[in-house]
C-alpha positions as CSV (number, residue, x, y, z in Angstrom):
1,I,-15.2,57.5,-190.0
2,D,-15.3,60.7,-192.0
3,G,-18.8,61.4,-191.3
4,R,-18.0,60.7,-187.6
5,E,-15.2,63.8,-188.3
6,D,-17.9,65.8,-190.1
7,R,-20.5,65.6,-187.2
8,E,-17.0,66.5,-184.7
9,D,-16.2,69.4,-186.9
10,E,-20.1,70.7,-186.7
11,K,-20.3,70.5,-182.8
12,L,-17.0,72.1,-182.7
13,R,-18.4,74.9,-184.9
14,A,-21.2,75.0,-183.1
15,F,-19.7,75.6,-179.8
16,C,-17.2,78.1,-181.2
17,T,-20.2,80.2,-182.7
18,S,-21.9,80.0,-179.6
19,L,-19.1,81.2,-177.7
20,R,-18.5,84.2,-179.8
21,S,-22.0,85.5,-178.9
22,S,-21.9,84.6,-175.0
23,I,-18.3,86.3,-174.7
24,V,-19.8,90.0,-176.2
25,R,-21.8,90.3,-173.2
26,L,-18.0,90.4,-171.1
27,F,-17.3,93.5,-173.1
28,V,-20.4,95.5,-173.7
29,T,-21.3,98.7,-171.3
30,S,-23.4,98.1,-168.3
31,N,-26.2,100.3,-167.3
32,K,-24.4,100.7,-164.1
33,L,-22.4,103.6,-162.9
34,R,-18.9,102.0,-161.1
35,K,-15.9,103.2,-159.7
36,I,-12.8,103.6,-161.2
37,S,-9.8,102.4,-159.8
38,L,-7.0,105.5,-159.0
39,S,-9.7,107.7,-159.6
40,S,-12.7,109.5,-157.9
41,C,-14.8,109.1,-160.9
42,T,-17.5,107.0,-161.6
43,S,-18.7,105.5,-165.0
44,K,-20.6,103.1,-167.1
45,L,-17.7,100.0,-167.5
46,S,-18.1,96.8,-169.3
47,V,-17.3,93.5,-167.2
48,F,-13.9,93.3,-168.6
49,E,-12.7,96.9,-167.5
50,E,-13.2,95.4,-163.9
51,L,-10.9,92.5,-164.7
52,P,-7.3,92.3,-163.6
53,E,-5.4,93.0,-166.4
54,A,-4.0,89.3,-166.3
55,A,-7.3,88.0,-166.9
56,Q,-8.0,90.5,-169.4
57,R,-5.3,89.5,-171.6
58,I,-6.7,85.9,-171.2
59,A,-10.3,87.2,-172.4
60,M,-8.8,89.3,-175.5
61,S,-6.6,85.7,-176.5
62,L,-9.6,83.7,-176.3
63,I,-11.2,86.3,-178.7
64,G,-8.0,85.9,-180.7
65,V,-8.3,81.8,-180.8
66,L,-12.2,82.6,-181.8
67,R,-11.7,85.1,-184.9
68,F,-14.5,86.4,-186.6
69,P,-15.6,89.0,-184.1
70,S,-19.0,90.3,-184.5
71,E,-19.7,93.7,-185.2
72,K,-21.1,94.5,-182.0
73,L,-18.0,93.0,-180.2
74,V,-15.3,94.8,-182.3
75,S,-17.3,98.2,-181.6
76,S,-17.6,97.5,-177.8
77,L,-13.7,96.9,-177.8
78,A,-13.2,100.5,-179.6
79,Q,-15.0,101.9,-176.7
80,I,-13.1,100.2,-174.2
81,C,-10.0,101.3,-176.0
82,C,-11.1,104.9,-175.9
83,R,-13.1,105.2,-172.3
84,R,-11.6,108.1,-170.2
85,C,-11.8,109.8,-166.7
86,R,-9.7,112.2,-164.9
87,T,-7.6,110.8,-162.1
88,E,-7.2,112.4,-158.4
89,N,-4.6,114.7,-159.7
90,G,-7.0,116.2,-162.2
91,A,-5.3,115.2,-165.3
92,E,-7.2,113.1,-168.3
93,S,-6.4,109.5,-168.8
94,N,-8.1,106.1,-170.3
95,V,-9.3,103.7,-167.7
96,L,-7.2,100.9,-169.4
97,S,-3.4,101.2,-169.4
98,N,-1.1,101.9,-172.2
99,Q,-0.2,98.4,-172.6
100,M,-3.8,96.8,-172.7
101,I,-5.1,99.3,-175.3
102,N,-1.9,97.9,-177.1
103,Y,-2.4,94.6,-176.6
104,I,-6.3,94.7,-177.6
105,L,-5.4,96.8,-180.9
106,G,-2.8,94.0,-181.6
107,V,-5.2,90.9,-181.2
108,V,-7.3,92.8,-183.5
109,Q,-5.1,93.4,-186.0
110,T,-4.6,90.0,-186.3
111,L,-8.5,89.5,-187.0
112,S,-8.1,92.3,-189.6
113,R,-8.6,89.6,-192.3
114,T,-11.8,87.8,-191.1
115,I,-13.3,91.4,-190.9
116,S,-14.3,94.2,-193.5
117,L,-11.3,96.7,-194.0
118,Q,-14.2,99.4,-193.2
119,Q,-14.8,97.9,-189.7
120,Y,-11.5,97.3,-188.8
121,L,-10.6,101.2,-189.9
122,T,-13.7,102.3,-188.1
123,F,-12.2,100.2,-184.9
124,L,-9.1,102.1,-185.1
125,V,-10.6,105.5,-185.3
126,H,-12.9,105.2,-182.5
127,S,-10.5,103.6,-180.4
128,C,-8.4,107.0,-180.3
129,G,-11.4,108.2,-178.9
130,I,-11.3,112.0,-181.1
131,H,-15.2,111.4,-182.2
132,S,-16.0,111.5,-178.5
133,A,-13.7,114.0,-177.1
134,R,-15.3,116.3,-174.7
135,Y,-13.1,119.2,-172.7
136,D,-14.3,119.9,-169.0
137,P,-11.7,122.4,-168.0
138,I,-10.0,121.6,-164.8
139,T,-11.8,123.6,-161.7
140,N,-9.1,126.0,-159.8
141,D,-9.7,125.7,-156.0
142,S,-7.0,128.4,-155.1
143,P,-7.7,131.5,-154.4
144,E,-9.8,133.9,-157.6
145,V,-6.9,135.4,-159.9
146,D,-7.1,138.9,-160.0
147,D,-5.5,139.3,-163.4
148,Q,-8.1,138.4,-165.9
149,N,-5.2,137.8,-168.7
150,E,-3.2,135.5,-166.4
151,E,-6.4,133.6,-165.8
152,G,-6.9,133.4,-169.8
153,N,-3.2,132.2,-170.2
154,N,-3.8,129.3,-167.7
155,S,-7.3,128.1,-169.5
156,F,-5.3,127.8,-172.4
157,R,-2.5,126.3,-171.1
158,D,-5.3,123.4,-169.9
159,S,-6.4,123.3,-173.5
160,L,-3.0,122.4,-174.5
161,V,-2.5,119.7,-171.8
162,F,-5.9,118.2,-173.2
163,V,-5.3,118.7,-176.8
164,T,-1.6,116.6,-176.3
165,S,-2.9,113.7,-173.7
166,Y,-4.6,112.4,-176.8
167,D,-1.2,112.3,-178.6
168,Y,-0.2,108.5,-177.5
169,A,-3.7,107.6,-178.9
170,I,-3.2,109.7,-182.3
171,A,0.4,108.0,-182.9
172,R,-1.1,104.4,-181.9
173,T,-4.1,104.9,-184.7
174,C,-1.7,106.2,-187.1
175,R,0.6,103.1,-186.7
176,Y,-1.9,100.3,-187.5
177,I,-4.0,102.6,-189.8
178,C,-0.1,102.6,-192.1
179,Q,0.5,98.8,-191.1
180,S,-2.9,98.1,-193.1
181,R,-0.7,99.1,-196.4
182,S,-4.0,99.7,-198.6
183,T,-4.1,102.1,-200.9
184,K,-7.9,102.7,-200.7
185,I,-7.5,103.8,-196.9
186,L,-7.6,107.3,-197.4
187,Q,-10.2,107.4,-199.7
188,M,-12.6,105.5,-196.8
189,L,-11.2,107.6,-194.3
190,T,-12.0,110.9,-196.0
191,P,-15.8,111.4,-194.6
192,V,-14.1,111.0,-191.3
193,L,-11.4,113.0,-191.6
194,A,-13.8,115.7,-193.1
195,S,-16.0,116.1,-190.3
196,W,-12.9,116.3,-188.0
197,L,-11.6,119.2,-189.9
198,A,-15.2,121.2,-189.8
199,W,-14.1,123.4,-186.8
200,N,-17.6,122.8,-185.6
201,D,-19.1,126.0,-183.5
202,S,-20.5,123.8,-181.1
203,D,-17.3,121.8,-180.0
204,A,-14.8,123.9,-177.7
205,L,-12.0,125.2,-178.8
206,A,-9.9,122.5,-177.1
207,V,-11.7,119.9,-179.3
208,K,-11.7,121.4,-182.3
209,M,-7.7,121.8,-182.1
210,L,-7.7,118.1,-181.2
211,K,-9.6,117.3,-184.6
212,V,-7.4,118.9,-186.4
213,R,-4.0,117.8,-184.9
214,A,-5.3,114.4,-185.5
215,A,-6.6,114.7,-188.8
216,T,-4.0,116.3,-190.0
217,A,-1.2,113.3,-188.1
218,V,-3.4,110.7,-190.1
219,L,-3.2,112.4,-193.4
220,S,0.7,113.5,-193.2
221,C,1.6,109.8,-192.5
222,Q,-0.4,108.5,-195.4
223,V,1.1,111.3,-197.9
224,L,4.8,110.5,-196.3
225,L,4.1,106.3,-196.6
226,F,3.2,106.4,-200.3
227,R,5.3,109.0,-201.2
228,S,8.2,107.0,-199.9
229,K,6.8,103.9,-201.7
230,D,6.2,106.2,-205.2
231,V,3.1,104.7,-205.8
232,V,0.3,106.7,-207.2
233,T,-2.8,105.8,-205.2
234,T,-6.2,106.8,-204.2
235,S,-4.1,108.7,-201.5
236,T,-4.3,111.7,-203.5
237,L,-6.1,114.6,-201.6
238,T,-9.4,115.3,-203.0
239,P,-10.0,119.2,-203.7
240,D,-13.0,119.5,-201.3
241,L,-10.8,117.7,-198.4
242,Q,-7.8,120.2,-199.6
243,K,-9.8,123.1,-198.8
244,R,-11.0,121.9,-195.5
245,V,-7.2,120.8,-194.7
246,V,-6.1,124.4,-195.5
247,E,-9.1,126.2,-193.5
248,A,-8.7,124.3,-190.6
249,V,-5.1,124.4,-190.4
250,S,-4.9,128.3,-191.0
251,N,-7.8,129.0,-188.1
252,F,-5.8,126.4,-186.0
253,F,-2.8,129.4,-186.1
254,L,-5.3,132.0,-185.7
255,C,-5.7,130.2,-182.3
256,L,-2.1,130.7,-181.3
257,P,-0.9,133.6,-179.5
258,I,2.0,133.7,-181.9
259,G,3.7,136.6,-181.5
260,V,3.0,137.1,-177.8
261,T,4.9,134.7,-175.8
262,E,8.7,134.6,-175.1
263,S,8.4,132.2,-172.8
264,V,10.7,128.9,-173.4
265,E,8.4,126.5,-172.1
266,E,5.1,127.6,-174.0
267,T,7.2,127.8,-176.9
268,T,8.2,124.0,-176.5
269,N,4.4,123.2,-175.9
270,Y,3.3,125.4,-179.1
271,E,5.7,123.4,-180.9
272,Q,4.6,119.8,-179.7
273,V,1.0,121.1,-180.6
274,I,1.6,121.8,-184.1
275,S,3.9,119.3,-185.2
276,P,1.0,117.5,-186.8
277,L,0.7,120.4,-189.1
278,M,4.1,120.9,-189.8
279,A,4.8,117.5,-191.1
280,L,1.6,118.2,-193.5
281,M,2.6,121.0,-194.5
282,K,6.7,119.7,-195.3
283,S,4.9,116.4,-197.0
284,S,2.4,118.4,-199.3
285,P,3.6,121.4,-200.7
286,S,-0.3,122.0,-202.4
287,I,-1.6,122.6,-198.5
288,T,1.6,125.5,-197.9
289,T,0.3,127.3,-201.2
290,G,-3.4,126.8,-199.8
291,I,-2.3,128.3,-196.4
292,I,-0.8,131.4,-197.8
293,D,-3.5,132.1,-200.1
294,F,-6.4,131.7,-197.4
295,C,-4.2,133.9,-195.5
296,V,-3.7,136.6,-198.1
297,N,-7.6,136.2,-199.5
298,S,-8.9,136.7,-195.8
299,L,-6.7,139.4,-195.3
300,T,-7.6,141.7,-198.0
301,S,-11.1,140.8,-197.8
302,E,-13.7,144.0,-196.6
303,E,-15.0,141.7,-194.0
304,C,-12.0,141.2,-191.8
305,D,-11.4,143.4,-189.0
306,M,-7.9,145.0,-188.0
307,T,-7.4,142.7,-185.2
308,K,-7.7,139.5,-187.8
309,K,-5.4,141.4,-190.5
310,E,-2.7,142.0,-187.6
311,L,-3.1,137.8,-186.5
312,L,-2.9,136.8,-190.3
313,I,0.2,138.6,-191.0
314,Q,1.9,137.2,-187.8
315,V,1.0,133.9,-188.5
316,L,2.8,134.3,-192.2
317,I,5.5,135.5,-190.5
318,F,5.8,132.9,-188.1
319,L,5.7,130.3,-190.9
320,I,8.3,131.6,-192.9
321,R,10.5,132.3,-190.4
322,R,10.6,128.6,-189.3
323,K,13.8,126.7,-190.1
324,D,12.2,123.1,-190.7
325,L,9.9,124.9,-193.5
326,M,12.5,126.8,-195.6
327,P,13.5,124.0,-198.0
328,T,9.3,124.3,-198.5
329,F,9.3,127.7,-199.0
330,R,12.3,127.8,-201.3
331,V,10.1,125.4,-203.8
332,I,9.9,127.7,-206.8
333,S,6.3,127.3,-206.9
334,I,5.8,128.2,-203.4
335,S,8.2,131.4,-203.4
336,K,6.6,132.6,-206.1
337,K,3.5,132.4,-204.5
338,L,5.2,134.2,-201.3
339,Q,6.3,136.9,-203.7
340,E,2.9,137.7,-204.7
341,A,1.5,137.3,-201.1
342,A,4.6,140.2,-200.3
343,C,3.1,142.3,-203.2
344,K,-0.5,142.1,-202.1
345,I,0.0,142.6,-198.4
346,E,2.5,145.1,-198.7
347,S,-0.2,147.4,-201.1
348,H,-2.7,146.5,-198.9
349,T,-1.0,147.7,-195.4
350,C,1.1,150.7,-196.6
351,K,0.2,154.1,-195.0
352,G,-2.1,152.3,-192.3
353,P,-2.2,150.9,-188.8
354,L,-0.1,147.6,-190.2
355,D,2.4,148.8,-192.2
356,A,5.0,148.2,-190.0
357,L,4.2,144.8,-189.8
358,G,3.2,144.3,-193.3
359,G,6.9,145.7,-194.1
360,T,8.0,143.2,-191.9
361,F,6.3,140.1,-193.5
362,C,8.0,141.5,-196.8
363,I,11.1,141.7,-195.9
364,S,11.1,138.4,-194.3
365,V,10.3,137.0,-197.8
366,Q,12.8,138.8,-199.6
367,V,15.2,137.3,-197.0
368,L,13.8,133.9,-197.2
369,I,13.8,133.8,-201.0
370,G,17.1,135.4,-201.5
371,S,18.5,132.2,-201.1
372,K,18.7,129.6,-203.6
373,I,15.3,128.5,-204.8
374,I,15.1,125.0,-205.2
375,E,13.8,123.5,-208.9
């Protein structure tokens, strides 16, 4: 009897193995262009993406039952989750619904113990689509705009819409990364985060901003997670990664028309765009001091032109006037750094075209740290 049960178990294992290898073809991207529903676009899709959502759930349930997914299957699922198209109204969205993508990530999470942590993190990173993001500006069929400034403003607004369109995917990835609760995650994600923070010239400005926001979102979640648990882990930022964060976040702020817009709508949009950066600055004081140093060193550099110097001072004024950052700036180590920055900027801009702006920064610093300083 035992021998017969063993033979039946072997047959069942062989059947499951065969099914695992066969089912992959359902998820692999086809070489043929296919019409995407609710869109005027065509793309190379998998058979899975053309199924009704009820059938997609059944297929994913089978993946969950079979367990031990192959690397090719996990990679294909990540591609499916991040595939995007432009809808008929011009906005970008995922081919699959958010509900279906959530279901896929939930199934893969249940399988996380049957695959390596590196493979699981790769899936989470690729599923949000940051690595493959491409910015395709929306073409305007309306009559030409005479005002070039207005046309530039519209283009920048379109860039912000593109950047924030990934917020749900980034938040979902951060949530699943935090649920992994491994103390090695940040160390394993460092190469990916470093590439997102690189500020590559080959990328469009919107893509650069998107990658920086995604990296700062992941970092702030990790820092806050382990700080709340009071655990000393490898989640501490390495000096190289911290330097990349400081430079990328500073460049990000320099791209925003800070001090130019007074529109409530635009201000609200900027708040949404910079929210991950603010979270990281509040949770990591060393990043905040690094940004102050970066701005001051760049401003006092001989290679810095007058326009950039003005932008750098405006960025610093913008930051120290934010109510949500005031407790951070009043920490004694950061307040001393601000005092040093104010002295350097005052001496560098006095009796020059930026004298008034430099004076505004110095007064803002005095007003801020004149209150009680946190030990």
